[in-house]
C-alpha positions in Angstrom: -26.1 -27.6 -0.7 -23.3 -29.8 0.9 -22.9 -27.0 3.7 -26.6 -26.7 4.3 -26.7 -30.5 4.6 -23.6 -30.3 7.1 -25.0 -27.5 9.2 -28.1 -29.5 9.9 -26.4 -32.6 10.7 -23.9 -30.5 12.9 -26.8 -29.1 14.7 -28.5 -32.3 15.1 -25.4 -34.1 16.4 -24.6 -31.3 18.7 -27.9 -31.6 20.5 -27.6 -35.1 20.6 -24.4 -35.0 22.5 -25.9 -32.8 25.0 -28.4 -35.4 25.9 -25.9 -38.0 26.1 -23.1 -36.0 28.1 -25.6 -34.1 30.5 -28.3 -36.9 30.7 -31.3 -34.8 31.2 -34.8 -35.2 30.0 -35.6 -32.3 27.3 -39.3 -32.3 28.5 -38.3 -30.5 31.7 -38.0 -26.7 31.7 -34.2 -26.5 32.3 -33.8 -29.2 29.4 -36.1 -27.2 27.2 -33.9 -24.0 27.7 -30.5 -26.0 27.3 -31.9 -27.4 23.9 -33.0 -23.9 22.6 -29.6 -22.2 23.6 -27.1 -24.9 22.4 -27.8 -24.5 18.5 -27.6 -20.7 19.1 -24.1 -21.0 20.5 -23.2 -23.7 17.6 -24.5 -20.9 15.0 -22.4 -18.1 17.0 -19.5 -20.1 16.7 -19.7 -21.0 13.0 -20.6 -17.2 12.2 -17.5 -16.3 14.4 -15.2 -18.5 12.3 -16.3 -17.5 9.1 -16.0 -13.7 9.6 -12.3 -14.8 11.3 -13.0 -13.6 14.6 -10.3 -15.4 16.1 -7.8 -14.0 13.9 -9.0 -10.4 14.5 -8.8 -11.1 18.3 -5.4 -12.8 18.2 -4.4 -9.5 16.0 -5.7 -6.9 18.5 -3.8 -8.7 21.3 -0.5 -9.3 19.4 -0.2 -6.0 17.3 2.1 -4.1 19.4 4.6 -6.9 19.7 4.5 -7.9 16.3 5.1 -4.2 15.3 8.1 -3.9 17.4 9.5 -7.3 16.0 8.9 -6.0 12.8 10.5 -2.7 13.3 13.8 -4.6 14.4 13.2 -7.1 11.6 15.7 -9.4 12.8 16.0 -12.6 10.6 15.0 -16.0 12.3 14.5 -19.2 11.0 13.1 -21.0 14.3 9.6 -21.3 15.0 8.6 -18.8 17.8 5.6 -16.9 19.4 5.2 -13.5 18.7 2.2 -12.6 20.6 -0.6 -15.2 19.9 1.0 -16.1 16.4 3.5 -18.9 15.7 5.9 -17.3 13.5 7.9 -19.7 11.6 10.5 -17.4 10.1 11.1 -13.9 10.0 13.1 -12.5 6.9 13.7 -9.1 5.1 12.4 -9.3 1.5 14.0 -7.7 -1.2 10.7 -5.3 -1.7 11.4 -4.0 1.8 9.0 -5.8 3.7 9.6 -7.4 7.2 8.0 -10.8 6.3 6.6 -13.3 9.1 5.7 -16.7 7.9 2.7 -17.5 10.1 2.3 -21.1 10.8 -0.9 -23.1 10.0 -2.7 -20.3 8.1 -4.7 -21.6 5.2 -5.4 -18.4 3.1 -2.1 -16.7 3.2 1.7 -17.6 3.8 2.1 -14.9 6.4 1.8 -11.3 7.2 4.6 -8.5 6.1 5.1 -5.2 7.6 6.1 -1.8 5.3 7.6 0.8 7.4 5.7 4.1 7.1 6.1 6.0 3.9 6.9 2.7 1.9 4.3 0.9 -0.1 4.0 -2.9 -1.3 4.8 -3.4 -4.7 2.3 -2.6 -7.4 0.9 -5.6 -9.5 3.5 -6.0 -11.8 6.2 -5.9 -9.5 4.4 -8.5 -7.4 4.1 -10.9 -10.3 7.9 -10.7 -10.8 8.8 -10.9 -7.3 6.2 -14.0 -7.0 4.5 -12.7 -3.8 1.1 -11.0 -3.7 0.3 -8.7 -1.0 -3.3 -7.8 0.2 -4.0 -5.2 3.0 -4.2 -6.3 6.3 -4.2 -3.7 9.0 -2.4 -0.3 8.5 1.2 -1.0 7.4 0.3 -4.5 7.6 -0.2 -6.8 4.5 -1.1 -10.6 3.9 1.3 -11.9 1.4 0.9 -15.0 -0.4 3.4 -16.7 -2.7 2.5 -17.8 -6.2 2.8 -21.2 -7.2 6.1 -22.3 -8.2 8.1 -19.9 -6.1 11.1 -21.6 -4.5 12.3 -20.2 -1.2 
């Protein structure tokens, strides 16, 4: 219910913003077209964000650079950019993964690369290691540390 009300408020405020910024009369043909297109653009932006479109685009652009860095897996503790991802740290985990701590991610702690022929630990081993892996793309997995894990 809150999302529905929030969505209506967002569209209403965005239409009002167009009126204030552009300063046109919505009764003209050009004004009516802009009023009709603007909520569609807001909706498309919302759908793209819900479907992780920005992350997908960033991954496609950065996949080669991330894979090259993962194959070397040189430990680093300083933040740096690899492709379009801000990587806070790179480390080799005991389970064989090259883990990249990705900055400003809300759903996971980062991405982990397992070399071809290796697999992430099964569920029992993940619980012991306090890390949980979910498939991301090929040999890449999202990882999340369990609450209570101390790095």
